[in-house]
C-alpha positions as CSV (number, residue, x, y, z in Angstrom):
1,M,94.7,74.1,100.8
2,A,95.3,77.3,98.9
3,H,91.9,78.6,100.0
4,L,92.8,77.9,103.6
5,H,96.1,79.7,103.2
6,E,94.4,82.8,101.9
7,R,91.8,82.6,104.7
8,T,94.2,82.4,107.6
9,G,96.4,85.1,106.1
10,S,93.4,87.5,105.8
11,E,92.0,86.7,109.2
12,T,95.2,87.7,110.9
13,G,95.2,91.0,109.0
14,T,99.0,90.8,108.8
15,R,99.7,90.6,105.1
16,P,101.3,92.7,103.7
17,S,103.6,94.0,106.4
18,P,103.2,97.6,107.7
19,L,106.5,98.2,105.9
20,H,104.8,97.6,102.6
21,G,106.1,100.3,100.3
22,G,108.6,101.5,102.9
23,G,105.9,103.7,104.5
24,V,107.1,103.5,108.1
25,I,110.8,103.9,107.2
26,L,110.0,106.8,105.0
27,S,108.3,108.6,107.9
28,F,111.4,108.1,109.9
29,A,113.4,110.1,107.3
30,P,113.0,113.6,109.0
31,W,114.1,112.2,112.3
32,I,117.1,110.4,110.8
33,I,118.0,113.6,108.8
34,F,118.0,115.6,112.1
35,D,120.1,113.0,113.9
36,V,122.7,112.9,111.1
37,I,122.9,116.7,110.5
38,A,122.4,118.1,114.1
39,G,125.5,119.3,115.8
40,P,126.6,122.3,117.9
41,S,126.7,124.6,114.9
42,T,124.2,122.8,112.5
43,W,121.2,121.9,114.6
44,K,119.1,124.9,113.3
45,L,119.8,123.7,109.8
46,A,119.0,120.2,110.8
47,A,115.7,121.2,112.3
48,F,114.7,123.2,109.2
49,T,115.7,120.4,106.8
50,A,113.7,117.9,108.9
51,L,110.7,120.2,109.0
52,V,110.7,120.6,105.2
53,A,111.0,116.8,104.8
54,S,108.1,116.3,107.2
55,V,105.9,118.7,105.3
56,V,106.8,117.1,102.0
57,L,106.0,113.6,103.3
58,S,102.7,114.8,104.7
59,L,101.4,116.4,101.4
60,P,100.1,113.1,99.8
61,D,98.1,112.3,102.9
62,L,96.8,115.9,103.4
63,R,95.4,115.8,99.8
64,H,93.2,113.0,101.0
65,G,92.3,114.7,104.2
66,T,94.3,112.4,106.4
67,A,97.6,112.6,108.3
68,K,100.1,110.2,109.7
69,L,100.9,110.5,113.4
70,L,104.7,110.4,112.9
71,N,104.5,113.1,110.2
72,V,102.4,115.4,112.4
73,A,104.6,114.9,115.4
74,A,107.7,115.6,113.2
75,I,106.2,118.9,111.8
76,L,105.3,120.1,115.3
77,F,108.6,119.0,116.9
78,F,111.0,120.3,114.3
79,G,108.8,123.5,113.8
80,V,109.1,124.3,117.5
81,I,112.8,123.5,117.6
82,W,113.5,125.7,114.6
83,I,111.5,128.6,116.1
84,L,113.1,128.2,119.5
85,G,116.5,128.7,117.8
86,F,115.5,132.3,117.0
87,V,113.8,133.3,120.2
88,L,115.9,131.7,123.0
89,D,118.9,133.4,124.5
90,R,122.4,131.9,124.1
91,Q,122.4,130.1,127.5
92,D,119.1,128.2,126.7
93,L,120.4,127.5,123.2
94,I,123.4,125.7,124.6
95,W,121.2,123.4,126.5
96,L,119.0,122.8,123.4
97,E,122.1,122.2,121.2
98,T,123.4,119.7,123.6
99,Y,120.2,117.7,124.1
100,A,118.4,118.2,120.7
101,Q,119.1,114.6,119.4
102,V,118.1,113.1,122.8
103,L,114.9,115.1,122.7
104,S,114.1,114.0,119.2
105,N,114.4,110.3,120.0
106,G,112.6,110.9,123.3
107,V,109.7,112.5,121.5
108,L,109.5,109.6,119.1
109,A,109.3,107.2,122.0
110,V,106.6,109.2,123.7
111,V,104.5,109.4,120.5
112,A,104.9,105.7,119.8
113,F,104.0,104.6,123.4
114,A,101.1,107.1,123.5
115,S,99.7,105.7,120.2
116,L,99.3,102.3,121.9
117,A,96.4,103.7,123.9
118,T,94.4,104.4,120.8
119,M,95.7,103.3,117.4
120,P,99.3,101.9,117.2
121,F,101.1,104.2,114.7
122,T,102.1,101.2,112.5
123,E,98.5,100.5,111.9
124,Q,98.1,103.6,109.8
125,Y,100.6,102.2,107.4
126,A,99.2,98.7,107.5
127,R,95.8,100.0,106.6
128,E,97.2,101.1,103.3
129,S,97.8,97.5,102.2
130,V,95.2,95.6,104.2
131,P,91.5,95.3,103.2
132,R,89.2,97.6,105.2
133,E,87.1,94.8,106.6
134,L,90.2,93.6,108.5
135,W,91.0,96.9,110.2
136,N,88.9,96.3,113.3
137,T,89.8,92.7,113.8
138,P,91.6,91.8,117.1
139,A,94.5,90.1,115.3
140,F,95.2,93.1,113.1
141,H,95.2,95.5,116.0
142,R,97.2,93.1,118.3
143,T,99.9,92.6,115.6
144,N,100.3,96.4,115.2
145,Q,100.4,96.8,119.0
146,V,103.4,94.5,119.1
147,L,105.2,96.2,116.2
148,T,104.6,99.7,117.7
149,A,105.8,98.6,121.1
150,V,109.0,97.3,119.6
151,W,109.6,100.6,117.7
152,A,108.8,102.6,120.9
153,A,111.3,100.6,122.8
154,V,114.0,101.2,120.2
155,F,113.3,105.0,120.3
156,L,113.5,105.0,124.1
157,V,116.7,103.0,124.2
158,T,118.2,105.2,121.5
159,A,117.3,108.3,123.6
160,V,118.8,106.8,126.7
161,L,122.0,105.9,124.9
162,G,122.3,109.4,123.5
163,L,122.0,110.8,127.0
164,I,124.6,108.4,128.3
165,A,126.9,109.4,125.5
166,L,126.8,113.0,126.6
167,H,128.1,112.1,130.0
168,T,130.8,109.6,129.0
169,S,133.9,109.7,127.0
170,G,135.4,107.2,124.5
171,L,132.2,105.4,123.6
172,G,130.3,108.2,122.0
173,D,130.3,106.6,118.5
174,W,128.9,103.3,120.0
175,F,126.1,105.0,121.9
176,N,125.2,107.6,119.2
177,W,125.6,105.5,116.1
178,V,126.7,101.9,116.2
179,I,124.2,100.5,118.7
180,P,121.2,102.7,117.5
181,I,121.9,101.6,113.9
182,I,121.9,97.9,115.0
183,L,118.7,98.4,116.8
184,L,117.1,100.1,113.8
185,V,118.1,97.2,111.5
186,L,116.8,94.7,114.0
187,A,113.5,96.6,114.3
188,I,113.1,96.7,110.5
189,K,113.7,93.0,110.3
190,F,111.3,92.2,113.1
191,T,108.6,94.4,111.4
192,K,109.0,92.3,108.3
193,W,109.1,89.0,110.1
194,Y,106.5,89.3,112.8
195,P,103.3,89.7,110.6
196,E,104.4,86.6,108.7
197,Y,105.0,84.7,111.9
198,V,101.5,85.6,113.2
199,R,100.0,84.5,109.8
200,G,101.9,81.2,110.0
201,Q,100.7,80.6,113.6
202,A,97.1,81.2,112.5
203,R,97.5,78.8,109.5
204,S,98.9,76.1,111.8
205,A,96.0,76.6,114.2
206,A,93.5,76.3,111.4
207,L,95.0,73.0,110.2
208,R,94.6,71.3,113.6
């Protein structure tokens, strides 16, 4: 029975979770830093701080000749935002100040959805804790497609909520903070639960 348990878990390629070691959440750090710090008078500092955090997070991978999609996207996005702060005139800067946080979440959503066409971004983190022979299995890829789709949806909804908050009054805190934080927590819990669920389903099927 123990042998069967190990076999079904390996075949699904879902153990450990892509959150093993906090890798995915750590890659969100620059984007979270930007969302927390960015404001009408602080978004340049927020972009620079997020850029530095992105570079620091990328260093371990770069030493091994690899790079995480989220980290690369963060370096490019925050680097561009920071540079634009010095080259745009005041009128354009007002627009950028207003929509910077919406843009950051929107970019995250685009990157996540785009990764579904090739390698779901969560797969890069899952590969760090799953044997190489399982990387190309359908179950491993399918599990990460679901996880990535969930995160992409969270990013998209957060961007839309931020946009709504800019054009409404009285509910800004709910749209900018309360609901996004709830969605983030739910996505983290789902990312921990879903691989175990898939593994359990595979185990049940093997026992029939």
